[in-house]
C-alpha positions in Angstrom: 0.0 0.0 0.0 1.2 3.4 -0.9 1.4 5.4 2.4 0.8 8.6 0.5 -2.5 7.3 -0.9 -5.6 9.1 0.2 -9.3 9.1 -0.3 -10.0 11.4 -3.2 -12.7 13.3 -1.4 -10.7 14.0 1.7 -8.6 17.1 2.1 -6.2 14.9 4.2 -3.7 12.2 3.7 -4.6 9.5 6.2 -2.0 7.3 7.9 -2.2 4.3 10.2 0.1 4.4 13.1 2.5 2.0 11.4 2.6 4.0 8.2 3.2 7.3 10.0 6.0 5.7 12.0 8.0 5.1 8.9 8.2 8.8 8.2 10.5 9.2 11.2 13.3 8.3 8.7 16.6 8.6 10.5 15.5 11.3 13.1 17.4 10.4 16.3 15.6 10.0 19.6 17.2 12.5 21.9 14.9 12.1 24.9 15.0 9.6 27.7 12.7 8.3 30.4 13.6 11.1 32.8 12.8 13.7 30.2 9.4 12.1 29.6 8.7 12.1 33.3 9.1 15.9 33.3 7.0 16.4 30.2 4.0 14.2 30.6 0.9 15.3 32.4 -1.0 13.5 35.1 -2.5 10.2 34.0 -0.8 10.5 30.6 1.0 7.2 29.8 3.3 8.6 27.2 6.3 6.4 26.5 9.3 6.4 24.3 7.7 4.1 21.8 4.9 6.7 21.3 7.6 9.4 20.9 9.5 7.4 18.3 6.4 6.4 16.2 4.3 9.5 16.4 6.1 12.6 17.6 9.5 12.2 15.9 7.9 12.2 12.5 5.9 15.3 13.5 9.1 17.1 14.7 10.8 16.1 11.4 7.9 17.4 9.3 7.7 20.7 11.3 11.5 21.2 11.1 11.2 20.9 7.3 8.3 23.3 7.2 10.1 25.8 9.4 13.2 25.6 7.3 11.2 26.2 4.1 9.5 29.2 5.7 12.8 30.6 6.9 14.1 30.3 3.4 11.1 32.2 2.0 11.7 34.9 4.6 15.3 35.3 3.7 14.4 35.4 0.0 11.9 38.1 0.6 14.3 40.1 2.7 16.9 39.8 0.0 14.4 40.9 -2.7 13.4 43.9 -0.6 16.9 44.8 0.4 15.8 45.1 4.1 16.9 43.7 7.4 13.4 43.0 8.8 12.9 41.3 12.2 12.6 37.5 12.3 9.0 36.4 12.4 8.3 33.3 14.5 6.7 30.2 13.0 3.5 29.7 15.0 2.0 26.3 15.8 -1.5 26.0 17.3 -2.5 22.9 19.3 -6.1 22.4 20.2 -8.6 19.8 21.5 -10.8 18.9 24.4 -9.9 19.0 28.1 -8.0 15.8 29.3 -7.1 14.8 25.7 -3.3 15.5 26.1 -2.7 18.9 24.7 -0.3 20.0 27.4 1.8 16.9 27.1 1.9 17.1 23.3 2.9 20.8 23.5 5.7 20.3 25.9 7.0 17.3 24.0 7.0 19.0 20.7 8.7 22.0 22.3 11.5 19.7 23.6 11.9 17.9 20.3 11.9 21.0 18.1 14.5 22.6 20.3 16.9 19.9 19.3 16.7 20.7 15.6 19.6 23.0 14.5 17.3 25.5 12.7 14.9 26.0 15.6 16.9 26.2 18.9 14.5 28.7 20.5 10.9 27.3 20.9 8.5 29.1 23.3 5.2 27.7 24.6 2.2 29.8 25.7 -1.2 28.6 26.7 -4.4 30.5 26.1 -5.4 29.8 29.8 -3.6 33.0 30.7 -6.0 34.9 28.5 -9.0 33.7 30.4 -10.9 36.5 32.2 -10.2 36.6 35.9 -12.6 34.7 38.1 -14.0 37.9 39.6 -14.9 39.1 36.2 -16.4 35.7 35.1 -18.4 35.6 38.3 -19.7 39.2 37.9 -20.8 38.4 34.3 -22.3 35.0 35.2 -19.7 33.1 33.2 -18.1 30.8 35.8 -19.9 27.8 34.3 -18.8 28.9 30.8 -15.1 28.9 31.7 -13.2 27.6 28.7 -16.0 28.7 26.3 -15.0 31.3 23.7 -16.8 34.1 25.6 -14.7 33.5 28.8 -11.4 34.8 27.2 -10.1 38.2 26.8 -10.0 37.9 23.0 -8.8 41.4 22.3 -5.7 40.8 24.5 -5.1 37.5 22.9 -5.3 38.9 19.4 -3.1 41.8 20.3 -0.5 39.3 21.6 -0.6 37.2 18.5 -0.4 40.3 16.2 2.7 41.5 18.0 4.3 38.1 17.8 3.5 37.8 14.1 4.9 41.3 13.5 8.3 40.2 14.8 8.1 42.4 17.9 10.5 41.5 20.7 9.7 40.9 24.3 6.0 40.4 24.1 4.4 39.6 27.5 1.6 37.1 28.0 -0.4 36.6 31.2 0.0 33.5 33.3 -2.6 31.1 34.7 -2.5 29.0 37.8 -4.2 25.6 37.7 -3.8 25.5 41.5 -5.8 28.6 42.2 -7.9 28.1 39.0 -7.4 31.8 38.1 -5.1 34.2 36.2 -2.1 35.2 38.3 -2.3 38.9 39.2 0.7 40.6 37.6 2.1 37.3 36.4 3.6 37.2 32.9 5.8 35.2 30.6 7.8 37.1 28.0 8.1 35.9 24.4 11.2 37.3 22.8 11.7 36.5 19.1 11.6 32.7 19.2 12.1 30.6 16.1 8.8 28.8 16.9 5.9 29.7 19.2 3.5 27.0 20.2 0.1 28.2 21.3 -2.0 25.6 23.1 -5.6 25.9 24.1 -9.2 24.5 23.8 -10.5 26.8 21.2 -7.4 28.0 19.3 -8.8 26.8 15.9 -12.1 28.5 16.2 -13.4 30.8 13.5 -16.8 32.3 12.8 -18.7 34.4 10.4 -19.7 38.0 10.4 -22.8 39.6 9.0 -22.7 40.7 5.3 -21.0 44.0 5.0 -19.6 43.9 8.6 -16.0 44.6 9.3 -13.8 41.5 9.0 -13.0 40.0 12.4 -9.6 38.3 12.9 -9.3 35.0 14.7 -6.4 33.5 16.6 -6.0 30.7 14.0 -5.4 33.4 11.4 -1.9 33.7 12.8 -1.0 30.0 12.7 1.5 28.6 10.2 0.6 25.0 11.3 -2.0 23.6 13.6 -2.6 20.3 15.4 -5.9 18.9 16.7 -5.9 16.1 19.2 -9.0 13.9 18.8 -10.6 11.1 20.7 -14.1 9.8 21.0 -16.4 11.7 23.3 -16.9 8.7 25.7 -13.1 8.1 25.9 -12.4 11.7 26.8 -15.2 11.5 29.4 -13.5 8.6 31.1 -10.1 10.3 31.0 -11.6 13.5 32.5 -13.3 11.6 35.4 -10.1 9.5 36.1 -8.0 12.7 36.2 -10.4 14.4 38.6 -10.3 11.4 41.0 -6.5 11.4 40.8 -6.3 15.1 41.4 -8.6 14.6 44.4 -5.9 12.6 46.0 -3.0 14.9 45.0 -3.2 18.6 43.9 -6.7 19.2 45.4 -5.3 18.5 48.9 -3.1 21.6 48.7 -4.7 24.3 50.9 -4.2 26.8 48.2 -6.1 24.8 45.6 -9.4 26.2 44.3 -10.7 22.7 44.4 -9.5 21.8 47.9 -13.1 21.3 49.0 -13.3 18.3 46.8 -10.3 16.5 48.3 -12.4 15.2 51.3 -15.3 13.8 49.2 -15.9 10.1 49.3 -15.0 8.4 46.0 -18.6 8.1 44.8 -19.4 11.7 45.5 -16.2 12.9 43.9 -17.1 10.8 40.8 -20.6 12.3 40.7 -19.1 15.8 41.0 -16.7 15.1 38.1 -19.6 13.7 36.0 -21.6 16.9 36.7 -18.8 19.2 35.7 -18.3 17.1 32.5 -21.9 17.1 31.5 -22.6 20.7 32.4 -19.5 22.4 31.1 -16.9 20.3 29.3 -19.2 18.2 27.1 -21.2 21.2 25.8 -18.0 23.1 25.0 -16.6 20.1 23.2 -19.7 19.6 21.1 -20.4 23.3 20.4 -17.0 24.9 20.1 -14.1 22.5 20.0 -15.0 19.5 17.9 -16.3 21.6 15.0 -12.8 23.1 14.6 -11.1 19.7 14.0 -11.3 20.0 10.2 -9.5 23.3 10.2 -6.3 21.7 11.6 -3.2 20.9 9.5 -2.7 17.7 11.4 -5.2 15.5 13.3 -4.0 13.0 15.9 -6.7 10.5 16.7 -6.2 8.6 20.0 -7.7 5.4 21.3 -8.8 4.6 24.9 -5.1 3.7 25.8 -4.1 7.3 24.9 -2.0 5.9 22.0 -2.3 7.7 18.7 -3.9 5.3 16.3 -4.4 7.4 13.2 -2.8 10.5 11.8 -4.3 12.8 9.1 -2.2 15.4 7.4 -3.8 18.1 5.4 -2.8 18.2 1.7 -0.9 21.2 0.5 
């Protein structure tokens, strides 16, 4: 079977896990078990085999794309006779809660930093651009946290515009999962990286405006490449509940944790609480806002119940 074959009606080339793994070519594995322990999130069983078969081919593809983009930039600069600022290559990573976005983002950051043409790779999450809890509470949006309307979209778009303009030392706000809120005065500074990875629930979202209305930019307009991490709804539900129960025995016990009150719940009550949060908040957000953006991604990683990527779909150029 030709691994580059695709269904004629699909905008993607589709690969089985085995087919995708061959595209690693001779890319060396430069991570070890200790590295993975620092990179993987809670309840994420990422192992070196998964890195070798799925993520090394992705890093190789991205390194080639970035190199080609850098060549185009240099050609344009030569044509114009200018010394313009370097513009970072921006990668968006989206998908549901509990699907593995954070692990994937940190892993790709670590792998891409090891390519000679992309030594500086920064990572920013859209969580920092959520409206503070006091604002969400005042506007009745606490149960819509993570939905598009819960973000400071103008601030996020301004950040992306500055990055894509090649501006140096661009600050981004910081979010604490412990306090479940934006950190007052906290910031991370992005200073002319080769690559910027932006991770978040709704990063691929777009919309339509009324006829004749002013065009509205979207975060995804600034991406050079995007990845959507997909799994069946029932599988994500199970991961979410499992993670909640694990956090109940770990991070929720910290006195500073926003969810500290859940740490003393009996298992069945904790499970019921997780089920309620899933059905009331996370499932509607997945169905209404996140899943519809999947077909806008450059690359779709489809996971099975074991967290292993089983299929890969790469958008045709």
